[in-house]
Backbone atoms as SQL, in Angstrom:
CREATE TABLE atoms (id INTEGER PRIMARY KEY, chain TEXT, resi INTEGER, resn TEXT, atom TEXT, x REAL, y REAL, z REAL);
INSERT INTO atoms VALUES
  (1, 'A', 1, 'MET', 'N', 8.263, -21.266, -4.112),
  (2, 'A', 1, 'MET', 'CA', 7.525, -20.052, -3.837),
  (3, 'A', 1, 'MET', 'C', 8.520, -18.904, -3.602),
  (4, 'A', 2, 'ILE', 'N', 8.153, -17.741, -4.095),
  (5, 'A', 2, 'ILE', 'CA', 8.964, -16.546, -3.881),
  (6, 'A', 2, 'ILE', 'C', 8.103, -15.475, -3.219),
  (7, 'A', 3, 'ARG', 'N', 8.747, -14.494, -2.624),
  (8, 'A', 3, 'ARG', 'CA', 8.054, -13.370, -1.980),
  (9, 'A', 3, 'ARG', 'C', 8.389, -12.084, -2.740),
  (10, 'A', 4, 'PRO', 'N', 7.646, -11.788, -3.811),
  (11, 'A', 4, 'PRO', 'CA', 7.986, -10.610, -4.618),
  (12, 'A', 4, 'PRO', 'C', 7.539, -9.295, -3.989),
  (13, 'A', 5, 'GLY', 'N', 6.757, -9.349, -2.929),
  (14, 'A', 5, 'GLY', 'CA', 6.217, -8.126, -2.354),
  (15, 'A', 5, 'GLY', 'C', 7.030, -7.522, -1.233),
  (16, 'A', 6, 'ILE', 'N', 8.193, -8.090, -0.926),
  (17, 'A', 6, 'ILE', 'CA', 8.965, -7.566, 0.193),
  (18, 'A', 6, 'ILE', 'C', 9.451, -6.139, -0.090),
  (19, 'A', 7, 'VAL', 'N', 10.063, -5.928, -1.249),
  (20, 'A', 7, 'VAL', 'CA', 10.600, -4.597, -1.560),
  (21, 'A', 7, 'VAL', 'C', 9.477, -3.559, -1.721),
  (22, 'A', 8, 'PRO', 'N', 8.409, -3.836, -2.503),
  (23, 'A', 8, 'PRO', 'CA', 7.342, -2.839, -2.577),
  (24, 'A', 8, 'PRO', 'C', 6.640, -2.641, -1.238),
  (25, 'A', 9, 'GLY', 'N', 6.593, -3.669, -0.412),
  (26, 'A', 9, 'GLY', 'CA', 5.972, -3.530, 0.901),
  (27, 'A', 9, 'GLY', 'C', 6.760, -2.603, 1.808),
  (28, 'A', 10, 'ILE', 'N', 8.075, -2.774, 1.828),
  (29, 'A', 10, 'ILE', 'CA', 8.920, -1.906, 2.653),
  (30, 'A', 10, 'ILE', 'C', 8.919, -0.481, 2.101),
  (31, 'A', 11, 'LEU', 'N', 8.950, -0.346, 0.777),
  (32, 'A', 11, 'LEU', 'CA', 8.866, 0.995, 0.185),
  (33, 'A', 11, 'LEU', 'C', 7.527, 1.656, 0.496),
  (34, 'A', 12, 'GLY', 'N', 6.454, 0.859, 0.508),
  (35, 'A', 12, 'GLY', 'CA', 5.142, 1.401, 0.849),
  (36, 'A', 12, 'GLY', 'C', 5.080, 1.879, 2.297),
  (37, 'A', 13, 'VAL', 'N', 5.670, 1.116, 3.192),
  (38, 'A', 13, 'VAL', 'CA', 5.710, 1.525, 4.602),
  (39, 'A', 13, 'VAL', 'C', 6.461, 2.838, 4.744),
  (40, 'A', 14, 'SER', 'N', 7.618, 2.926, 4.104),
  (41, 'A', 14, 'SER', 'CA', 8.405, 4.157, 4.223),
  (42, 'A', 14, 'SER', 'C', 7.703, 5.333, 3.559),
  (43, 'A', 15, 'ALA', 'N', 7.018, 5.109, 2.432),
  (44, 'A', 15, 'ALA', 'CA', 6.292, 6.199, 1.774),
  (45, 'A', 15, 'ALA', 'C', 5.133, 6.686, 2.631),
  (46, 'A', 16, 'VAL', 'N', 4.438, 5.773, 3.285),
  (47, 'A', 16, 'VAL', 'CA', 3.328, 6.183, 4.153),
  (48, 'A', 16, 'VAL', 'C', 3.847, 6.989, 5.339),
  (49, 'A', 17, 'PHE', 'N', 4.955, 6.552, 5.935),
  (50, 'A', 17, 'PHE', 'CA', 5.508, 7.302, 7.068),
  (51, 'A', 17, 'PHE', 'C', 6.070, 8.659, 6.631),
  (52, 'A', 18, 'ILE', 'N', 6.644, 8.733, 5.443),
  (53, 'A', 18, 'ILE', 'CA', 7.071, 10.030, 4.917),
  (54, 'A', 18, 'ILE', 'C', 5.857, 10.916, 4.680),
  (55, 'A', 19, 'GLY', 'N', 4.751, 10.312, 4.247),
  (56, 'A', 19, 'GLY', 'CA', 3.517, 11.074, 4.049),
  (57, 'A', 19, 'GLY', 'C', 2.987, 11.674, 5.340),
  (58, 'A', 20, 'MET', 'N', 3.239, 11.028, 6.450),
  (59, 'A', 20, 'MET', 'CA', 2.826, 11.591, 7.730),
  (60, 'A', 20, 'MET', 'C', 3.619, 12.851, 8.049),
  (61, 'A', 21, 'VAL', 'N', 4.865, 12.886, 7.616),
  (62, 'A', 21, 'VAL', 'CA', 5.722, 14.028, 7.900),
  (63, 'A', 21, 'VAL', 'C', 5.402, 15.208, 6.983),
  (64, 'A', 22, 'VAL', 'N', 5.168, 14.935, 5.703),
  (65, 'A', 22, 'VAL', 'CA', 4.981, 16.012, 4.728),
  (66, 'A', 22, 'VAL', 'C', 3.511, 16.345, 4.485),
  (67, 'A', 23, 'PHE', 'N', 2.614, 15.874, 5.345),
  (68, 'A', 23, 'PHE', 'CA', 1.183, 16.145, 5.169),
  (69, 'A', 23, 'PHE', 'C', 0.939, 17.656, 5.172),
  (70, 'A', 24, 'GLY', 'N', 0.263, 18.142, 4.144),
  (71, 'A', 24, 'GLY', 'CA', -0.045, 19.559, 4.035),
  (72, 'A', 24, 'GLY', 'C', 0.940, 20.341, 3.190),
  (73, 'A', 25, 'SER', 'N', 2.045, 19.738, 2.768),
  (74, 'A', 25, 'SER', 'CA', 2.998, 20.441, 1.913),
  (75, 'A', 25, 'SER', 'C', 2.818, 19.981, 0.469),
  (76, 'A', 26, 'GLU', 'N', 3.572, 20.586, -0.441),
  (77, 'A', 26, 'GLU', 'CA', 3.447, 20.206, -1.850),
  (78, 'A', 26, 'GLU', 'C', 4.059, 18.839, -2.132),
  (79, 'A', 27, 'TRP', 'N', 4.878, 18.317, -1.240),
  (80, 'A', 27, 'TRP', 'CA', 5.462, 16.989, -1.412),
  (81, 'A', 27, 'TRP', 'C', 4.452, 15.873, -1.142),
  (82, 'A', 28, 'PHE', 'N', 3.350, 16.210, -0.530),
  (83, 'A', 28, 'PHE', 'CA', 2.363, 15.186, -0.201),
  (84, 'A', 28, 'PHE', 'C', 1.767, 14.576, -1.461),
  (85, 'A', 29, 'LEU', 'N', 1.669, 15.333, -2.540),
  (86, 'A', 29, 'LEU', 'CA', 1.155, 14.800, -3.804),
  (87, 'A', 29, 'LEU', 'C', 2.065, 13.690, -4.332),
  (88, 'A', 30, 'THR', 'N', 3.370, 13.880, -4.201),
  (89, 'A', 30, 'THR', 'CA', 4.324, 12.858, -4.624),
  (90, 'A', 30, 'THR', 'C', 4.164, 11.589, -3.790),
  (91, 'A', 31, 'VAL', 'N', 3.942, 11.762, -2.511),
  (92, 'A', 31, 'VAL', 'CA', 3.737, 10.613, -1.626),
  (93, 'A', 31, 'VAL', 'C', 2.455, 9.877, -2.008),
  (94, 'A', 32, 'LEU', 'N', 1.407, 10.611, -2.346),
  (95, 'A', 32, 'LEU', 'CA', 0.157, 9.974, -2.761),
  (96, 'A', 32, 'LEU', 'C', 0.369, 9.127, -4.015),
  (97, 'A', 33, 'PHE', 'N', 1.125, 9.654, -4.982),
  (98, 'A', 33, 'PHE', 'CA', 1.434, 8.873, -6.182),
  (99, 'A', 33, 'PHE', 'C', 2.180, 7.600, -5.815),
  (100, 'A', 34, 'ALA', 'N', 3.203, 7.717, -4.990),
  (101, 'A', 34, 'ALA', 'CA', 4.028, 6.559, -4.634),
  (102, 'A', 34, 'ALA', 'C', 3.212, 5.495, -3.908),
  (103, 'A', 35, 'VAL', 'N', 2.417, 5.903, -2.938),
  (104, 'A', 35, 'VAL', 'CA', 1.642, 4.934, -2.155),
  (105, 'A', 35, 'VAL', 'C', 0.584, 4.274, -3.031),
  (106, 'A', 36, 'SER', 'N', -0.061, 5.041, -3.885),
  (107, 'A', 36, 'SER', 'CA', -1.101, 4.478, -4.747),
  (108, 'A', 36, 'SER', 'C', -0.520, 3.470, -5.737),
  (109, 'A', 37, 'ILE', 'N', 0.612, 3.795, -6.334),
  (110, 'A', 37, 'ILE', 'CA', 1.240, 2.875, -7.291),
  (111, 'A', 37, 'ILE', 'C', 1.743, 1.623, -6.586),
  (112, 'A', 38, 'LEU', 'N', 2.365, 1.786, -5.432),
  (113, 'A', 38, 'LEU', 'CA', 2.855, 0.608, -4.699),
  (114, 'A', 38, 'LEU', 'C', 1.701, -0.272, -4.223),
  (115, 'A', 39, 'ALA', 'N', 0.574, 0.329, -3.851),
  (116, 'A', 39, 'ALA', 'CA', -0.583, -0.473, -3.452),
  (117, 'A', 39, 'ALA', 'C', -1.140, -1.253, -4.641),
  (118, 'A', 40, 'ALA', 'N', -1.130, -0.654, -5.826),
  (119, 'A', 40, 'ALA', 'CA', -1.592, -1.375, -7.015),
  (120, 'A', 40, 'ALA', 'C', -0.658, -2.540, -7.343),
  (121, 'A', 41, 'ILE', 'N', 0.641, -2.330, -7.192),
  (122, 'A', 41, 'ILE', 'CA', 1.608, -3.406, -7.424),
  (123, 'A', 41, 'ILE', 'C', 1.387, -4.542, -6.427),
  (124, 'A', 42, 'MET', 'N', 1.190, -4.195, -5.169),
  (125, 'A', 42, 'MET', 'CA', 0.963, -5.222, -4.149),
  (126, 'A', 42, 'MET', 'C', -0.360, -5.949, -4.376),
  (127, 'A', 43, 'CYS', 'N', -1.351, -5.245, -4.908),
  (128, 'A', 43, 'CYS', 'CA', -2.629, -5.883, -5.218),
  (129, 'A', 43, 'CYS', 'C', -2.448, -6.952, -6.305),
  (130, 'A', 44, 'VAL', 'N', -1.613, -6.664, -7.285),
  (131, 'A', 44, 'VAL', 'CA', -1.324, -7.647, -8.335),
  (132, 'A', 44, 'VAL', 'C', -0.589, -8.850, -7.753),
  (133, 'A', 45, 'PHE', 'N', 0.392, -8.609, -6.890),
  (134, 'A', 45, 'PHE', 'CA', 1.113, -9.722, -6.268),
  (135, 'A', 45, 'PHE', 'C', 0.176, -10.560, -5.392),
  (136, 'A', 46, 'ALA', 'N', -0.742, -9.912, -4.689),
  (137, 'A', 46, 'ALA', 'CA', -1.698, -10.661, -3.861),
  (138, 'A', 46, 'ALA', 'C', -2.625, -11.493, -4.732),
  (139, 'A', 47, 'PHE', 'N', -2.989, -10.966, -5.889),
  (140, 'A', 47, 'PHE', 'CA', -3.837, -11.734, -6.806),
  (141, 'A', 47, 'PHE', 'C', -3.079, -12.927, -7.380),
  (142, 'A', 48, 'GLN', 'N', -1.811, -12.745, -7.663),
  (143, 'A', 48, 'GLN', 'CA', -1.007, -13.840, -8.203),
  (144, 'A', 48, 'GLN', 'C', -0.777, -14.931, -7.165),
  (145, 'A', 49, 'GLY', 'N', -0.734, -14.569, -5.888),
  (146, 'A', 49, 'GLY', 'CA', -0.510, -15.551, -4.835),
  (147, 'A', 49, 'GLY', 'C', -1.674, -16.496, -4.663),
  (148, 'A', 50, 'ARG', 'N', -2.882, -15.977, -4.661),
  (149, 'A', 50, 'ARG', 'CA', -4.133, -16.734, -4.602),
  (150, 'A', 50, 'ARG', 'C', -4.176, -17.814, -3.518),
  (151, 'A', 51, 'SER', 'N', -3.762, -17.481, -2.321),
  (152, 'A', 51, 'SER', 'CA', -3.935, -18.437, -1.225),
  (153, 'A', 51, 'SER', 'C', -5.034, -17.913, -0.303),
  (154, 'A', 52, 'ALA', 'N', -5.542, -18.777, 0.537),
  (155, 'A', 52, 'ALA', 'CA', -6.638, -18.384, 1.430),
  (156, 'A', 52, 'ALA', 'C', -6.188, -17.364, 2.462),
  (157, 'A', 53, 'LYS', 'N', -4.935, -17.457, 2.904),
  (158, 'A', 53, 'LYS', 'CA', -4.443, -16.528, 3.918),
  (159, 'A', 53, 'LYS', 'C', -4.203, -15.124, 3.357),
  (160, 'A', 54, 'THR', 'N', -3.804, -15.039, 2.102),
  (161, 'A', 54, 'THR', 'CA', -3.448, -13.737, 1.538),
  (162, 'A', 54, 'THR', 'C', -4.537, -13.140, 0.657),
  (163, 'A', 55, 'ALA', 'N', -5.660, -13.804, 0.523),
  (164, 'A', 55, 'ALA', 'CA', -6.744, -13.252, -0.300),
  (165, 'A', 55, 'ALA', 'C', -7.335, -11.992, 0.318),
  (166, 'A', 56, 'VAL', 'N', -7.184, -11.810, 1.603),
  (167, 'A', 56, 'VAL', 'CA', -7.708, -10.625, 2.275),
  (168, 'A', 56, 'VAL', 'C', -6.934, -9.374, 1.858),
  (169, 'A', 57, 'PHE', 'N', -5.719, -9.524, 1.362),
  (170, 'A', 57, 'PHE', 'CA', -4.916, -8.369, 0.994),
  (171, 'A', 57, 'PHE', 'C', -5.372, -7.731, -0.323),
  (172, 'A', 58, 'ILE', 'N', -6.047, -8.462, -1.169),
  (173, 'A', 58, 'ILE', 'CA', -6.496, -7.894, -2.448),
  (174, 'A', 58, 'ILE', 'C', -7.422, -6.704, -2.218),
  (175, 'A', 59, 'PRO', 'N', -8.518, -6.837, -1.453),
  (176, 'A', 59, 'PRO', 'CA', -9.365, -5.646, -1.240),
  (177, 'A', 59, 'PRO', 'C', -8.687, -4.575, -0.373),
  (178, 'A', 60, 'LEU', 'N', -7.816, -4.977, 0.550),
  (179, 'A', 60, 'LEU', 'CA', -7.138, -3.984, 1.384),
  (180, 'A', 60, 'LEU', 'C', -6.227, -3.093, 0.546),
  (181, 'A', 61, 'PHE', 'N', -5.450, -3.691, -0.341),
  (182, 'A', 61, 'PHE', 'CA', -4.580, -2.886, -1.192),
  (183, 'A', 61, 'PHE', 'C', -5.380, -2.087, -2.213),
  (184, 'A', 62, 'ALA', 'N', -6.510, -2.615, -2.654),
  (185, 'A', 62, 'ALA', 'CA', -7.374, -1.849, -3.561),
  (186, 'A', 62, 'ALA', 'C', -7.935, -0.614, -2.850),
  (187, 'A', 63, 'ILE', 'N', -8.328, -0.759, -1.595),
  (188, 'A', 63, 'ILE', 'CA', -8.832, 0.384, -0.820),
  (189, 'A', 63, 'ILE', 'C', -7.723, 1.419, -0.621),
  (190, 'A', 64, 'ILE', 'N', -6.520, 0.963, -0.318),
  (191, 'A', 64, 'ILE', 'CA', -5.399, 1.893, -0.139),
  (192, 'A', 64, 'ILE', 'C', -5.116, 2.634, -1.438),
  (193, 'A', 65, 'ALA', 'N', -5.150, 1.927, -2.567),
  (194, 'A', 65, 'ALA', 'CA', -4.894, 2.572, -3.858),
  (195, 'A', 65, 'ALA', 'C', -5.949, 3.625, -4.170),
  (196, 'A', 66, 'VAL', 'N', -7.195, 3.387, -3.781),
  (197, 'A', 66, 'VAL', 'CA', -8.262, 4.354, -4.054),
  (198, 'A', 66, 'VAL', 'C', -8.176, 5.547, -3.105),
  (199, 'A', 67, 'VAL', 'N', -7.937, 5.301, -1.832),
  (200, 'A', 67, 'VAL', 'CA', -7.903, 6.397, -0.854),
  (201, 'A', 67, 'VAL', 'C', -6.688, 7.298, -1.085),
  (202, 'A', 68, 'PHE', 'N', -5.558, 6.733, -1.452),
  (203, 'A', 68, 'PHE', 'CA', -4.353, 7.519, -1.677),
  (204, 'A', 68, 'PHE', 'C', -4.232, 7.987, -3.125),
  (205, 'A', 69, 'ASN', 'N', -5.265, 7.830, -3.931),
  (206, 'A', 69, 'ASN', 'CA', -5.253, 8.225, -5.329),
  (207, 'A', 69, 'ASN', 'C', -5.037, 9.735, -5.447),
  (208, 'A', 70, 'PRO', 'N', -3.991, 10.180, -6.156),
  (209, 'A', 70, 'PRO', 'CA', -3.741, 11.619, -6.252),
  (210, 'A', 70, 'PRO', 'C', -4.596, 12.318, -7.303),
  (211, 'A', 71, 'ILE', 'N', -5.224, 11.582, -8.200),
  (212, 'A', 71, 'ILE', 'CA', -6.041, 12.195, -9.244),
  (213, 'A', 71, 'ILE', 'C', -7.393, 12.616, -8.677),
  (214, 'A', 72, 'VAL', 'N', -8.114, 11.678, -8.073),
  (215, 'A', 72, 'VAL', 'CA', -9.369, 11.972, -7.386),
  (216, 'A', 72, 'VAL', 'C', -9.040, 11.942, -5.897),
  (217, 'A', 73, 'ARG', 'N', -8.845, 13.091, -5.295),
  (218, 'A', 73, 'ARG', 'CA', -8.278, 13.191, -3.952),
  (219, 'A', 73, 'ARG', 'C', -9.331, 12.971, -2.876),
  (220, 'A', 74, 'ILE', 'N', -9.561, 11.713, -2.539),
  (221, 'A', 74, 'ILE', 'CA', -10.443, 11.371, -1.434),
  (222, 'A', 74, 'ILE', 'C', -9.769, 11.753, -0.119),
  (223, 'A', 75, 'SER', 'N', -8.450, 11.760, -0.117),
  (224, 'A', 75, 'SER', 'CA', -7.698, 12.042, 1.109),
  (225, 'A', 75, 'SER', 'C', -7.908, 13.467, 1.607),
  (226, 'A', 76, 'ASP', 'N', -8.401, 14.367, 0.757),
  (227, 'A', 76, 'ASP', 'CA', -8.650, 15.740, 1.213),
  (228, 'A', 76, 'ASP', 'C', -9.811, 15.822, 2.202),
  (229, 'A', 77, 'SER', 'N', -10.715, 14.854, 2.151),
  (230, 'A', 77, 'SER', 'CA', -11.849, 14.882, 3.073),
  (231, 'A', 77, 'SER', 'C', -11.481, 14.357, 4.459),
  (232, 'A', 78, 'PHE', 'N', -10.307, 13.735, 4.598),
  (233, 'A', 78, 'PHE', 'CA', -9.838, 13.239, 5.882),
  (234, 'A', 78, 'PHE', 'C', -8.778, 14.182, 6.428),
  (235, 'A', 79, 'SER', 'N', -8.750, 14.350, 7.721),
  (236, 'A', 79, 'SER', 'CA', -7.692, 15.143, 8.335),
  (237, 'A', 79, 'SER', 'C', -7.598, 14.779, 9.813),
  (238, 'A', 80, 'GLY', 'N', -6.546, 15.234, 10.425),
  (239, 'A', 80, 'GLY', 'CA', -6.395, 15.032, 11.856),
  (240, 'A', 80, 'GLY', 'C', -6.018, 13.619, 12.233),
  (241, 'A', 81, 'GLN', 'N', -6.435, 13.237, 13.419),
  (242, 'A', 81, 'GLN', 'CA', -6.054, 11.946, 13.968),
  (243, 'A', 81, 'GLN', 'C', -6.622, 10.756, 13.192),
  (244, 'A', 82, 'PRO', 'N', -7.875, 10.787, 12.672),
  (245, 'A', 82, 'PRO', 'CA', -8.333, 9.638, 11.889),
  (246, 'A', 82, 'PRO', 'C', -7.478, 9.380, 10.645),
  (247, 'A', 83, 'TRP', 'N', -7.028, 10.450, 9.989),
  (248, 'A', 83, 'TRP', 'CA', -6.178, 10.274, 8.813),
  (249, 'A', 83, 'TRP', 'C', -4.825, 9.671, 9.213),
  (250, 'A', 84, 'LEU', 'N', -4.251, 10.122, 10.317),
  (251, 'A', 84, 'LEU', 'CA', -2.980, 9.573, 10.764),
  (252, 'A', 84, 'LEU', 'C', -3.115, 8.109, 11.170),
  (253, 'A', 85, 'LEU', 'N', -4.209, 7.755, 11.823),
  (254, 'A', 85, 'LEU', 'CA', -4.441, 6.346, 12.170),
  (255, 'A', 85, 'LEU', 'C', -4.644, 5.504, 10.914),
  (256, 'A', 86, 'GLY', 'N', -5.294, 6.075, 9.916),
  (257, 'A', 86, 'GLY', 'CA', -5.457, 5.369, 8.638),
  (258, 'A', 86, 'GLY', 'C', -4.129, 5.154, 7.949),
  (259, 'A', 87, 'GLN', 'N', -3.233, 6.110, 8.075),
  (260, 'A', 87, 'GLN', 'CA', -1.913, 5.939, 7.482),
  (261, 'A', 87, 'GLN', 'C', -1.111, 4.860, 8.219),
  (262, 'A', 88, 'VAL', 'N', -1.235, 4.792, 9.519),
  (263, 'A', 88, 'VAL', 'CA', -0.561, 3.729, 10.271),
  (264, 'A', 88, 'VAL', 'C', -1.143, 2.367, 9.876),
  (265, 'A', 89, 'ALA', 'N', -2.452, 2.299, 9.702),
  (266, 'A', 89, 'ALA', 'CA', -3.085, 1.043, 9.265),
  (267, 'A', 89, 'ALA', 'C', -2.608, 0.657, 7.866),
  (268, 'A', 90, 'ALA', 'N', -2.469, 1.640, 6.975),
  (269, 'A', 90, 'ALA', 'CA', -1.967, 1.354, 5.626),
  (270, 'A', 90, 'ALA', 'C', -0.528, 0.846, 5.683),
  (271, 'A', 91, 'ALA', 'N', 0.280, 1.422, 6.555),
  (272, 'A', 91, 'ALA', 'CA', 1.654, 0.952, 6.707),
  (273, 'A', 91, 'ALA', 'C', 1.682, -0.488, 7.227),
  (274, 'A', 92, 'ALA', 'N', 0.779, -0.801, 8.140),
  (275, 'A', 92, 'ALA', 'CA', 0.709, -2.174, 8.668),
  (276, 'A', 92, 'ALA', 'C', 0.300, -3.153, 7.573),
  (277, 'A', 93, 'VAL', 'N', -0.635, -2.759, 6.722),
  (278, 'A', 93, 'VAL', 'CA', -1.065, -3.627, 5.617),
  (279, 'A', 93, 'VAL', 'C', 0.092, -3.847, 4.650),
  (280, 'A', 94, 'PHE', 'N', 0.832, -2.780, 4.330),
  (281, 'A', 94, 'PHE', 'CA', 2.001, -2.932, 3.453),
  (282, 'A', 94, 'PHE', 'C', 3.026, -3.880, 4.073),
  (283, 'A', 95, 'PHE', 'N', 3.301, -3.723, 5.357),
  (284, 'A', 95, 'PHE', 'CA', 4.302, -4.552, 6.020),
  (285, 'A', 95, 'PHE', 'C', 3.878, -6.014, 6.039),
  (286, 'A', 96, 'LEU', 'N', 2.664, -6.276, 6.489),
  (287, 'A', 96, 'LEU', 'CA', 2.184, -7.659, 6.564),
  (288, 'A', 96, 'LEU', 'C', 2.054, -8.277, 5.180),
  (289, 'A', 97, 'GLY', 'N', 1.528, -7.508, 4.238),
  (290, 'A', 97, 'GLY', 'CA', 1.387, -8.028, 2.876),
  (291, 'A', 97, 'GLY', 'C', 2.722, -8.337, 2.233),
  (292, 'A', 98, 'GLY', 'N', 3.701, -7.487, 2.481),
  (293, 'A', 98, 'GLY', 'CA', 5.020, -7.716, 1.892),
  (294, 'A', 98, 'GLY', 'C', 5.656, -9.004, 2.346),
  (295, 'A', 99, 'PHE', 'N', 5.425, -9.377, 3.581),
  (296, 'A', 99, 'PHE', 'CA', 6.052, -10.590, 4.105),
  (297, 'A', 99, 'PHE', 'C', 5.172, -11.829, 4.025),
  (298, 'A', 100, 'MET', 'N', 3.876, -11.670, 3.830),
  (299, 'A', 100, 'MET', 'CA', 2.990, -12.844, 3.798),
  (300, 'A', 100, 'MET', 'C', 2.648, -13.314, 2.387),
  (301, 'A', 101, 'ILE', 'N', 2.687, -12.439, 1.405),
  (302, 'A', 101, 'ILE', 'CA', 2.278, -12.805, 0.052),
  (303, 'A', 101, 'ILE', 'C', 3.396, -13.594, -0.623),
  (304, 'A', 102, 'LYS', 'N', 3.045, -14.787, -1.073),
  (305, 'A', 102, 'LYS', 'CA', 3.978, -15.649, -1.808),
  (306, 'A', 102, 'LYS', 'C', 3.358, -15.968, -3.156),
  (307, 'A', 103, 'THR', 'N', 4.185, -15.981, -4.188),
  (308, 'A', 103, 'THR', 'CA', 3.725, -16.364, -5.525),
  (309, 'A', 103, 'THR', 'C', 4.558, -17.546, -6.014),
  (310, 'A', 104, 'PRO', 'N', 4.018, -18.319, -6.942),
  (311, 'A', 104, 'PRO', 'CA', 4.812, -19.437, -7.476),
  (312, 'A', 104, 'PRO', 'C', 6.055, -18.931, -8.209),
  (313, 'A', 105, 'ALA', 'N', 7.147, -19.647, -8.062),
  (314, 'A', 105, 'ALA', 'CA', 8.372, -19.284, -8.750),
  (315, 'A', 105, 'ALA', 'C', 8.210, -19.545, -10.246),
  (316, 'A', 106, 'PRO', 'N', 8.766, -18.674, -11.082),
  (317, 'A', 106, 'PRO', 'CA', 8.647, -18.893, -12.517),
  (318, 'A', 106, 'PRO', 'C', 9.435, -20.133, -12.950),
  (319, 'A', 107, 'LYS', 'N', 8.891, -20.847, -13.897),
  (320, 'A', 107, 'LYS', 'CA', 9.560, -22.043, -14.430),
  (321, 'A', 107, 'LYS', 'C', 10.647, -21.604, -15.412),
  (322, 'A', 108, 'ARG', 'N', 11.759, -22.297, -15.350),
  (323, 'A', 108, 'ARG', 'CA', 12.868, -21.952, -16.259),
  (324, 'A', 108, 'ARG', 'C', 12.971, -22.922, -17.373);
């Protein structure tokens, strides 16, 4: 078993925390792209893992990818403390998913 989600998980955590800092500036769009793409990547890794413990991460990463979507900006309807708490929750999902999701090692 390998853990392919460690690097995208840590990058997702850092992107979400950077998004907390640049909220309201023009750099926030870049953060939305990064978080949405990393959540989609983690969703694929969670699907490949297919264990009972990590199956909960598939819908969580799908929700993060939709909420942080920069094309259809659902994030504009959120602001203030609920949005910041949602970003902390997204960072926690990235962190836990990165370290808990395991996929089978490729055969050589």
